[in-house]
C-alpha positions as CSV (number, residue, x, y, z in Angstrom):
1,X,-0.3,-0.4,-0.6
2,X,1.2,3.6,-0.9
3,X,2.9,5.6,2.0
4,X,0.5,9.1,1.6
5,X,2.8,12.1,2.4
6,X,2.0,15.1,3.3
7,X,1.7,17.2,-0.5
8,X,-0.9,13.2,-1.9
9,X,-3.0,14.2,1.5
10,X,-3.3,17.3,-0.3
11,X,-4.6,16.6,-3.3
12,X,-8.5,18.1,-4.3
13,X,-9.2,16.4,-7.2
14,X,-8.6,13.9,-9.6
15,X,-6.5,16.3,-12.6
16,X,-4.3,16.6,-9.2
17,X,-3.7,12.4,-8.7
18,X,-2.6,12.7,-11.3
19,X,-0.1,15.1,-11.7
20,X,1.2,14.4,-8.1
21,X,1.4,9.9,-9.1
22,X,2.4,10.5,-13.5
23,X,3.7,14.6,-14.1
24,X,3.0,16.8,-16.0
25,X,0.7,16.3,-19.2
26,X,3.1,15.4,-21.6
27,X,6.0,13.4,-19.9
28,X,7.0,10.6,-20.8
29,X,5.7,8.4,-17.3
30,X,2.3,10.8,-18.3
31,X,2.5,9.5,-21.3
32,X,2.9,5.9,-21.1
33,X,0.2,6.2,-18.8
34,X,-3.1,7.1,-20.2
35,X,-1.5,5.1,-23.3
36,X,-3.0,2.2,-20.5
37,X,-5.0,4.2,-19.5
38,X,-7.2,4.5,-23.0
39,X,-6.8,0.4,-24.5
40,X,-8.7,-0.6,-20.6
41,X,-10.8,1.8,-22.1
42,X,-10.7,0.3,-25.4
43,X,-10.9,-3.2,-23.7
44,X,-13.9,-2.5,-21.9
45,X,-15.8,-0.9,-24.5
46,X,-15.6,-3.8,-26.7
47,X,-16.3,-6.1,-23.6
48,X,-18.9,-4.7,-23.8
49,X,-20.2,-3.7,-26.7
50,X,-19.7,-7.9,-26.6
51,X,-22.0,-8.3,-24.3
52,X,-25.0,-6.4,-25.6
53,X,-24.5,-8.3,-28.7
54,X,-25.0,-11.8,-26.2
55,X,-21.4,-12.6,-27.4
56,X,-19.6,-14.8,-25.2
57,X,-15.2,-14.3,-26.0
58,X,-15.7,-17.4,-28.5
59,X,-17.9,-16.5,-30.5
60,X,-16.3,-13.5,-31.2
61,X,-13.2,-15.2,-31.9
62,X,-14.3,-17.6,-34.3
63,X,-16.6,-14.5,-36.0
64,X,-12.9,-12.3,-36.4
65,X,-11.2,-14.9,-37.1
66,X,-9.0,-14.7,-33.6
67,X,-8.7,-16.7,-30.3
68,X,-10.4,-16.3,-27.4
69,X,-6.8,-15.8,-25.0
70,X,-6.5,-12.4,-28.1
71,X,-10.3,-11.0,-27.1
72,X,-9.1,-12.0,-23.6
73,X,-6.3,-9.9,-22.9
74,X,-7.7,-6.6,-25.0
75,X,-10.5,-6.9,-22.7
76,X,-8.1,-7.3,-19.7
77,X,-6.2,-4.3,-21.6
78,X,-3.3,-6.8,-21.6
79,X,-2.6,-6.6,-25.0
80,X,-1.8,-4.0,-27.3
81,X,-4.8,-3.4,-30.4
82,X,-3.7,-2.9,-34.5
83,X,-6.4,-0.3,-35.8
84,X,-6.9,-3.7,-38.4
85,X,-7.7,-5.9,-35.2
86,X,-10.5,-3.0,-33.7
87,X,-12.2,-2.6,-36.7
88,X,-12.7,-6.1,-37.4
89,X,-13.4,-6.8,-34.1
90,X,-15.9,-4.4,-33.6
91,X,-17.7,-3.8,-36.9
92,X,-17.1,-7.4,-39.0
93,X,-17.3,-9.0,-35.5
94,X,-20.1,-7.1,-33.7
95,X,-21.6,-5.0,-36.6
96,X,-21.6,-1.9,-34.9
97,X,-19.5,1.6,-36.9
98,X,-16.2,2.9,-35.4
99,X,-15.8,7.1,-36.3
100,X,-12.9,8.4,-34.3
101,X,-12.0,12.4,-32.9
102,X,-8.5,13.8,-33.4
103,X,-8.2,17.4,-31.2
Protein backbone atom coordinates (compact mmCIF):
# COMPACT_ATOMS: atom_id res chain seq x y z
CA UNK A 1 0.00 0.00 0.00
CA UNK A 2 1.30 3.44 -0.91
CA UNK A 3 2.32 5.63 2.01
CA UNK A 4 0.57 8.99 2.14
CA UNK A 5 2.72 12.06 2.52
CA UNK A 6 1.80 15.69 3.03
CA UNK A 7 1.71 16.35 -0.73
CA UNK A 8 -0.63 13.43 -1.34
CA UNK A 9 -2.96 14.54 1.46
CA UNK A 10 -3.21 18.04 -0.08
CA UNK A 11 -4.51 16.74 -3.41
CA UNK A 12 -8.09 17.82 -4.03
CA UNK A 13 -8.85 16.81 -7.63
CA UNK A 14 -8.35 13.78 -9.81
CA UNK A 15 -6.18 15.83 -12.19
CA UNK A 16 -3.95 16.78 -9.26
CA UNK A 17 -3.70 13.14 -8.28
CA UNK A 18 -2.67 12.15 -11.82
CA UNK A 19 -0.08 14.92 -11.92
CA UNK A 20 1.28 13.94 -8.51
CA UNK A 21 1.52 10.27 -9.42
CA UNK A 22 2.38 10.33 -13.15
CA UNK A 23 3.72 13.82 -13.82
CA UNK A 24 2.52 16.73 -15.89
CA UNK A 25 0.64 16.25 -19.15
CA UNK A 26 3.19 15.64 -21.89
CA UNK A 27 5.78 13.99 -19.65
CA UNK A 28 6.92 10.51 -20.66
CA UNK A 29 5.53 8.85 -17.51
CA UNK A 30 2.14 10.59 -17.89
CA UNK A 31 1.92 9.75 -21.60
CA UNK A 32 2.70 6.09 -20.89
CA UNK A 33 -0.02 6.03 -18.23
CA UNK A 34 -2.55 7.64 -20.58
CA UNK A 35 -1.77 5.12 -23.33
CA UNK A 36 -2.39 2.24 -20.92
CA UNK A 37 -5.58 3.89 -19.65
CA UNK A 38 -6.89 4.27 -23.20
CA UNK A 39 -6.05 0.64 -24.02
CA UNK A 40 -8.04 -0.38 -20.94
CA UNK A 41 -10.96 1.85 -22.02
CA UNK A 42 -10.98 0.32 -25.52
CA UNK A 43 -11.07 -3.12 -23.93
CA UNK A 44 -14.04 -2.09 -21.81
CA UNK A 45 -15.88 -0.82 -24.90
CA UNK A 46 -15.28 -4.11 -26.70
CA UNK A 47 -16.38 -6.10 -23.66
CA UNK A 48 -19.60 -4.08 -23.28
CA UNK A 49 -20.43 -4.25 -26.99
CA UNK A 50 -19.82 -8.00 -26.95
CA UNK A 51 -22.13 -8.41 -23.98
CA UNK A 52 -24.80 -6.24 -25.62
CA UNK A 53 -24.54 -8.54 -28.65
CA UNK A 54 -25.04 -11.57 -26.38
CA UNK A 55 -21.78 -13.11 -27.57
CA UNK A 56 -19.13 -14.98 -25.66
CA UNK A 57 -15.44 -14.28 -26.13
CA UNK A 58 -15.21 -17.58 -27.97
CA UNK A 59 -18.01 -16.63 -30.38
CA UNK A 60 -16.41 -13.26 -31.11
CA UNK A 61 -13.04 -14.91 -31.65
CA UNK A 62 -14.50 -17.43 -34.09
CA UNK A 63 -16.38 -14.74 -36.00
CA UNK A 64 -13.27 -12.58 -36.39
CA UNK A 65 -10.60 -15.23 -36.86
CA UNK A 66 -8.82 -14.61 -33.56
CA UNK A 67 -8.45 -16.61 -30.34
CA UNK A 68 -10.49 -16.37 -27.17
CA UNK A 69 -7.32 -15.66 -25.18
CA UNK A 70 -6.60 -12.66 -27.44
CA UNK A 71 -10.12 -11.28 -26.91
CA UNK A 72 -9.65 -11.75 -23.16
CA UNK A 73 -6.30 -9.91 -23.14
CA UNK A 74 -7.78 -6.99 -25.09
CA UNK A 75 -10.87 -6.78 -22.86
CA UNK A 76 -8.65 -6.71 -19.80
CA UNK A 77 -6.33 -4.04 -21.20
CA UNK A 78 -3.35 -6.41 -21.34
CA UNK A 79 -2.70 -6.24 -25.06
CA UNK A 80 -2.16 -3.50 -27.59
CA UNK A 81 -4.57 -3.63 -30.47
CA UNK A 82 -3.92 -2.63 -34.05
CA UNK A 83 -6.51 -0.44 -35.73
CA UNK A 84 -7.26 -3.15 -38.29
CA UNK A 85 -8.02 -5.59 -35.46
CA UNK A 86 -10.17 -3.01 -33.66
CA UNK A 87 -12.20 -2.51 -36.82
CA UNK A 88 -12.49 -6.26 -37.38
CA UNK A 89 -13.72 -6.89 -33.83
CA UNK A 90 -16.21 -4.04 -33.63
CA UNK A 91 -17.40 -3.70 -37.20
CA UNK A 92 -17.20 -7.25 -38.55
CA UNK A 93 -17.60 -9.13 -35.29
CA UNK A 94 -20.13 -6.95 -33.49
CA UNK A 95 -21.76 -4.96 -36.30
CA UNK A 96 -20.82 -1.57 -34.84
CA UNK A 97 -19.35 1.46 -36.60
CA UNK A 98 -16.18 3.19 -35.39
CA UNK A 99 -15.59 6.91 -35.61
CA UNK A 100 -12.55 8.79 -34.34
CA UNK A 101 -12.15 12.32 -33.13
CA UNK A 102 -8.70 13.88 -33.04
CA UNK A 103 -8.25 16.98 -30.92
